[in-house]
C-alpha positions in Angstrom: 143.7 23.0 82.1 141.6 21.5 79.1 139.6 23.7 77.1 136.1 24.0 77.8 133.9 22.9 75.1 130.0 23.2 74.3 129.6 19.2 74.8 131.2 19.4 78.2 129.1 21.9 79.5 125.9 20.0 78.2 127.2 16.9 80.2 126.9 18.7 83.4 124.2 17.5 86.0 123.0 18.1 89.4 126.0 16.3 90.8 128.0 18.9 89.4 126.3 21.7 91.3 129.2 24.0 92.7 132.0 22.8 90.2 135.0 25.0 89.0 135.8 24.8 85.6 138.9 26.8 84.1 141.0 27.2 80.8 143.8 29.0 79.8 143.5 32.7 79.3 141.9 33.1 82.7 138.4 31.8 81.9 137.1 30.7 84.6 133.6 29.0 85.4 131.5 27.8 88.4 128.6 25.1 87.8 125.1 26.1 89.1 122.1 23.8 89.5 118.6 25.9 89.8 114.9 25.8 88.7 115.9 26.7 85.3 118.3 23.6 85.3 122.1 23.7 84.8 124.0 27.3 84.1 127.5 27.8 84.1 128.4 31.6 85.3 132.1 32.5 83.8 134.5 35.1 84.9 137.5 36.4 83.7 140.4 36.4 86.1 143.6 38.4 85.9 146.2 40.2 87.6 146.7 43.8 87.5 149.6 45.9 89.3 150.4 42.7 91.3 146.6 42.5 92.8 144.4 39.2 91.6 140.9 40.6 90.2 138.1 39.2 88.0 135.2 40.7 85.8 132.0 38.6 85.3 131.4 37.4 81.5 128.0 36.4 82.0 126.2 32.5 82.0 126.0 29.9 79.9 123.7 29.2 78.0 122.3 32.3 78.0 125.1 33.5 76.7 127.0 31.4 74.0 130.5 29.9 75.0 131.9 31.8 71.7 130.5 35.2 73.0 132.1 34.5 76.6 135.3 34.0 75.2 135.0 36.9 72.7 134.2 39.1 75.6 137.5 37.5 77.6 139.6 38.1 74.7 138.1 42.0 74.5 139.3 42.2 78.2 142.8 40.9 77.7 143.6 43.6 75.4 142.1 46.2 78.0 144.4 44.7 81.1 147.4 44.3 78.9 147.3 47.9 78.7 147.4 48.4 82.5 143.4 49.4 82.4 140.9 47.9 84.9 137.7 46.6 82.9 135.6 47.5 85.9 136.8 51.1 85.9 136.6 51.1 82.0 133.1 50.1 82.2 132.2 52.5 84.5 134.0 55.4 82.7 132.2 54.0 79.5 128.7 54.2 81.4 129.9 57.6 82.8 130.8 58.8 79.0 127.3 57.8 77.7 125.4 59.5 80.7 127.6 62.6 79.8 126.7 62.1 75.8 122.7 61.9 76.9 122.7 64.9 79.0 124.8 67.0 76.5 122.0 65.6 73.8 119.5 66.9 76.2 120.9 70.1 77.0 121.4 70.6 73.3 117.6 70.0 72.5 116.2 71.8 75.7 118.7 75.0 74.3 117.0 74.4 70.9 113.7 74.4 72.7 114.2 77.8 74.4 115.9 79.2 71.6 112.8 78.7 69.5 110.4 79.6 72.1 107.1 81.5 70.8 105.1 84.3 71.9 102.7 81.8 72.9 104.9 79.8 75.1 106.1 83.2 76.8 102.2 83.7 77.3 101.7 80.3 79.2 104.5 80.7 81.7 103.3 84.7 82.1 99.8 83.4 82.8 100.7 80.9 85.4 103.7 82.6 87.1 103.0 86.7 86.2 99.7 87.7 86.6 96.9 86.5 88.8 93.5 88.5 88.1 90.4 87.8 89.9 88.7 85.5 87.6 91.7 83.4 87.6 93.0 84.9 84.0 89.7 83.4 82.3 89.0 86.9 80.6 92.9 87.5 80.0 93.5 84.3 78.3 90.0 84.6 76.2 91.2 87.9 74.9 94.9 86.6 74.0 93.6 83.6 72.3 91.0 85.7 70.0 93.2 89.0 69.6 96.6 88.3 70.3 97.9 84.6 70.0 96.2 84.0 66.3 98.1 86.9 65.2 101.5 86.6 66.5 101.4 83.3 69.2 103.1 81.3 66.3 106.3 83.7 66.0 109.4 82.6 67.9 109.9 85.2 70.3 113.7 86.3 69.6 111.8 86.9 66.1 109.1 88.9 67.0 109.4 92.6 65.7 107.5 95.7 66.0 106.2 95.4 62.3 104.5 92.1 63.4 102.7 94.1 66.4 101.4 97.1 64.5 100.1 94.6 61.8 98.2 93.0 64.9 96.7 96.2 66.1 96.0 97.4 62.7 93.9 94.5 62.2 92.0 94.9 65.5 91.6 99.0 64.7 90.5 97.7 61.2 87.7 95.7 63.1 86.5 99.2 64.9 87.6 97.4 68.3 89.8 100.6 69.1 89.5 99.9 72.7 90.2 96.4 72.3 93.3 97.3 70.5 94.6 99.2 73.3 93.9 96.5 75.9 95.9 94.1 73.6 98.7 96.9 73.3 98.7 97.1 77.1 98.9 93.5 78.0 101.0 92.4 75.3 103.4 95.1 76.5 102.9 94.0 80.2 103.9 90.5 79.4 107.0 91.2 77.0 108.4 93.5 80.1 107.7 90.3 82.3 109.6 88.4 80.4 112.6 91.1 79.9 113.5 90.8 83.2 113.3 86.7 83.7 115.4 84.0 81.9 115.2 82.5 79.3 112.9 85.0 78.1 115.5 88.1 78.9 118.2 86.1 76.5 115.4 85.9 73.8 114.7 89.7 74.0 118.4 90.4 74.0 118.1 92.9 70.9 115.0 94.7 72.6 111.6 94.5 73.4 109.7 95.3 70.2 106.8 96.5 71.6 109.1 99.7 72.8 109.4 100.7 69.0 105.4 100.8 68.6 103.7 104.2 69.3 99.8 103.5 70.1 99.2 107.0 69.9 100.0 107.3 66.2 97.7 104.1 65.5 94.8 104.9 67.5 92.0 107.2 65.2 92.3 110.8 65.6 88.2 110.7 66.4 88.6 108.3 69.3 87.6 109.4 73.1 89.2 107.4 75.8 87.1 108.5 78.2 83.5 108.3 77.6 81.0 111.3 79.2 77.9 110.1 77.6 74.8 110.6 79.8 71.3 110.0 79.1 69.3 113.2 79.4 65.4 113.1 80.8 63.8 112.7 77.5 66.3 109.8 76.6 65.8 108.0 79.9 61.8 108.2 79.2 62.2 107.2 75.6 64.2 104.0 76.6 61.4 103.0 78.8 58.7 103.4 76.1 60.9 101.4 73.8 60.9 98.5 76.4 57.1 99.2 76.8 56.2 99.3 73.2 58.5 96.6 71.8 57.3 94.1 74.4 53.7 95.0 74.0 53.9 94.6 70.0 55.8 91.6 69.9 53.4 89.6 72.6 50.6 90.9 70.9 51.6 89.8 67.5 49.8 86.8 65.8 51.2 83.6 66.0 53.8 83.3 62.8 54.3 87.0 62.6 56.5 87.2 65.4 59.7 86.7 63.4 58.6 89.9 61.7 58.5 92.0 64.9 61.3 93.6 66.5 62.1 91.3 69.2 62.5 93.0 72.9 65.5 92.8 74.8 64.8 90.3 77.8 63.2 91.6 80.8 66.1 90.6 83.3 67.9 92.8 81.2 65.8 95.6 81.0 65.5 95.3 85.1 69.1 95.1 85.2 69.4 98.9 83.3 67.2 100.3 85.4 69.0 99.2 88.8 72.1 100.1 87.1 70.7 103.6 86.8 68.9 103.6 90.2 72.1 102.1 92.0 75.0 103.5 90.2 76.1 99.9 90.3 78.5 98.6 87.6 77.0 96.2 85.2 79.3 93.3 85.9 78.7 93.7 89.7 75.3 93.1 89.3 75.4 90.0 86.7 77.4 88.6 89.3 75.1 88.5 92.2 73.8 86.2 94.2 70.2 86.0 95.2 71.2 85.6 99.1 73.0 89.0 98.5 69.5 90.8 98.0 67.7 91.3 101.7 64.4 92.9 100.7 63.4 93.1 104.3 66.4 94.9 105.0 66.3 96.7 102.0 70.0 95.9 101.0 72.2 94.5 98.3 75.4 93.1 99.4 78.7 93.2 96.9 81.2 91.1 98.1 85.0 92.2 97.2 85.3 89.2 94.8 82.9 91.1 92.7 84.1 94.7 93.0 86.3 96.2 90.1 89.5 97.3 91.0 90.3 97.9 94.8 88.8 94.9 96.5 86.3 96.8 99.0 83.0 95.2 99.6 79.9 97.6 99.1 76.4 97.7 100.6 73.7 99.7 98.6 70.7 100.7 100.4 67.6 100.3 98.1 65.3 102.9 97.1 61.8 101.9 96.3 62.9 102.1 93.0 65.6 99.8 93.1 63.6 97.4 95.5 60.8 97.0 93.3 62.8 96.0 90.2 64.9 93.7 92.4 61.8 92.2 93.5 60.8 91.3 90.1 63.9 90.3 89.1 64.2 87.7 92.1 60.6 86.2 91.0 62.3 85.7 87.6 65.2 84.1 88.9 63.0 81.3 90.5 64.8 80.7 93.2 68.0 80.4 91.3 71.3 80.7 93.5 72.1 83.5 91.1 70.2 86.7 89.7 71.2 86.2 86.3 71.9 82.4 86.1 74.0 81.3 82.8 72.1 78.5 80.8 74.9 76.3 79.7 73.4 72.8 79.7 75.3 70.5 80.9 77.9 72.5 83.4 77.7 73.7 87.0 75.1 76.6 87.2 76.9 80.3 87.5 75.9 83.6 86.4 76.1 85.0 83.0 78.8 86.8 81.2 79.6 90.2 82.7 79.7 91.3 79.1 76.1 89.8 78.2 74.4 93.0 78.9 76.7 95.3 77.2 76.7 93.1 74.1 72.9 92.9 73.8 72.5 96.8 74.2 75.2 97.2 71.6 73.5 94.9 69.3 70.8 96.9 68.9 72.7 100.3 67.9 74.6 98.7 64.8 74.3 102.0 63.4 77.4 103.0 65.5 79.1 99.3 64.8 81.7 99.0 62.2 81.0 95.7 61.3 81.5 94.3 57.8 78.7 91.7 58.2 76.0 90.9 60.8 77.2 88.5 63.8 75.9 85.2 63.9 73.3 84.2 66.4 73.5 87.7 67.7 70.5 90.2 67.1 71.5 93.3 64.7 69.1 96.0 64.6 68.8 99.6 65.7 66.0 99.1 68.2 67.8 101.0 71.3 69.2 103.9 69.8 67.9 107.0 71.7 67.6 110.4 70.3 68.0 109.4 67.0 71.4 108.8 67.5 72.2 112.5 68.0 74.2 111.8 71.0 75.6 108.6 69.7 75.6 105.1 71.1 74.9 104.5 75.0 76.0 101.9 77.2 75.0 100.1 80.3 78.3 102.2 82.5 76.6 105.1 80.9 73.7 104.8 83.3 76.0 104.7 86.4 77.4 108.1 85.3 73.8 109.4 84.2 72.5 108.1 87.9 75.3 110.1 89.5 75.0 113.2 87.7 71.3 112.9 88.7 72.4 113.0 92.3 74.5 115.8 91.8 72.0 118.3 90.4 69.7 117.2 93.4 72.5 118.9 95.5 74.1 115.6 97.2 77.7 116.3 98.4 80.2 114.7 95.7 81.6 112.6 98.6 78.6 110.8 99.5 77.9 110.3 95.6 81.7 109.1 95.5 80.8 106.7 98.5 77.7 105.4 96.5 79.5 104.5 93.6 82.0 102.6 95.9 84.7 104.7 94.7 87.9 104.7 96.7 88.0 108.0 98.7 91.2 110.1 98.2 92.9 112.0 100.8 95.2 111.1 103.6 95.8 107.3 104.5 96.0 108.0 108.0 92.5 109.5 107.9 91.0 106.5 106.1 92.9 104.2 108.8 91.0 106.3 111.7 87.9 107.1 110.3 85.4 104.6 110.1 82.1 106.1 109.5 80.2 104.3 106.8 77.9 107.1 105.9 74.8 104.5 105.8 72.2 107.2 106.4 73.4 109.9 104.0 74.0 107.1 101.3 70.2 105.7 102.0 69.1 109.1 101.6 71.1 109.8 98.4 69.5 106.6 96.6 66.2 107.1 98.1 66.2 110.9 96.4 67.6 109.3 93.1 64.7 106.9 93.0 62.0 109.1 93.8 63.4 111.2 90.9 63.3 108.4 88.5 60.0 107.2 89.4 58.6 110.9 89.0 60.6 110.9 85.6 58.8 107.9 84.5 55.3 108.4 85.6 55.9 105.0 87.7 53.4 104.2 90.7 55.0 104.2 94.2 54.1 101.1 96.1 
């Protein structure tokens, strides 16, 4: 067998298609003629444990003859050691794959080890908690009050000191209720992580929130449960504020309006009176659709999706007081799907933020706010302080409590008041399962009496 040369390979033509050439040392080539011209496919032939075998070396001219011989020589050494090159190649491929998998596993372990509080939140928000607004408010709250402070900290390095620092910052802003909610939500998230891998391993040294005593951090004068109600003189004062500020502002000469107290929006005024006259929650009202109001039937339907806490739909039977305010509200809505439509340009129309009215009321009682500076693009005055502030600030929710207290003073049974507020009635589950009288007449009468009382109190003319 003569030695294969480059010159000899270059001399092959179409007539040599299928020809086999050989060289000492097991180098074998087969000539191929195709669309790309002449190529020679080389293989290494050898015997191993008495069996004839071969191993592909590549093709010329894509691969140089020198490289082909070099690969053959490398394989001869492997065969001389009794190793099958094909098996060796497969073993090498497996080892490389194992190395890649090991590297990826180590990288994943490092990533998990360095997981932050934010990483845990993202998983918890996706898998561990499902609130009715699709966790939008929870995410907003975490981003603003929690993750800005501790989100970047590796979970295994989170300490009770980090948590206390975050809470003290919130308390320093005067938002005690927000701090309590942050403490509770953060605790719920960490306890969820404690029970699941990989977070469980990162909290192996203990849950840092267990070392935080919120009772010690809360100011001594903080009252968890409000009991504020508006007495008759404050209800009348509120009506006078609404009418006087509106009249003064509207009658002001053009160019001087900015010097006047800007009245609270008429829609907000109506919302507050409806809260007082129906005992509803302000959030339930702000999420109401126009179709939920039936003025002819005198009803307002509140679907389960809008009800706080346990999801039980609710029907409010409108007194003349409530019907009158809803009528004006519908006129102001101007045919919108929503009673309180959001004015977000370029976005799909929806209802306003359920906290918008509470913010409007709070921004007009800044005496009771612990603010270092006025909030940008927000009202900052004391135009809605009632009774010279002797009884403290008031909120829209206080109107719900005020209306319920007025019903109580009228002698309306407590269980009817509870039903007007859509409270879940305590007692036997069996009783709740079998007794389904809706108390429509009793509730209608209760709301009528409350509305009539408010009309008398405010000197309103009955329609």
